[in-house]
N, C-alpha and C positions, 0 to 999 in steps of 0.2 A: 491441574498448569496454575503458574502467578498472575498479575492482572500484570498491563503493559502500561504503559505510558507514551505519551509520543515520542518520546530521540531514543526509542525501542521500535518501536513503528520504523522510521525512517531509517535505524540500521537496518532492522532483516531486511528491510528496498532497500538498496546499497548491494550489503552483502549476496544478492543477485543478481540486483541488475548494479554496476561501480560506475557509474557512467550516469543516474537517475540524480535529478533534480527533487524533491520534494519537498512540500511540506504538510504536517500534520497539526490538526486541529480538533481541541480538542470538542464536544457540544455540547454532553445532557449523561446524565452522570460518569460512571468508571470505565463504561467499555465501549459506547458513539464514537467516532470520530467519525471525521471528514480529514480525503485524502488527495493533496494533488500531484502526480508523477510525471515528468517528463525525459525524455531520454528519447535516443537514435537510437536502439533497440529498434523504439517503435515503433520505424519505421516503411512504411507496406506496409503494418498487419493492422489486421482489422482493430474494432474498439473492444469488440469482445478478447481478438487476441494476445490485445497489449492488459483488459485489467484478470485474464487469466494469468497471468507473468505476473503480474500485480499478486495477486491468490495464492502463484503457488507459492512468490518466497513469503507472504506471512506462513502455508504450512498448516498446521493445527490449531494454528492461534485464531487461524476464520471462525472454528469451531468452539474453539474456547476457553476466549479471551476478547472477541471482537464480534459485542453485539452487535451494530450494525454499524457498519459502513459505507459512509459517503466516500466515491470514488473519481475522479475524475480523472482520463488521462494522455497524453498525446508525444507525440515526437519530436524536438529542435529541428 
């Protein structure tokens, strides 16, 4: 799998969670990211469920292209 950049990660999340507001920053090397995601789809869901939605959007990239992800989610 190829390396990802911030815009590609944002695109993946928005494809799975269309109303998401996504901020992605690279914080170390080329595979350590921090991400903030806000979406009405998170309303009523636990933090774990919210994170699982984002992980599902990133799919296999979480295993192969992303070494570390600092994730913050919240409903709008």
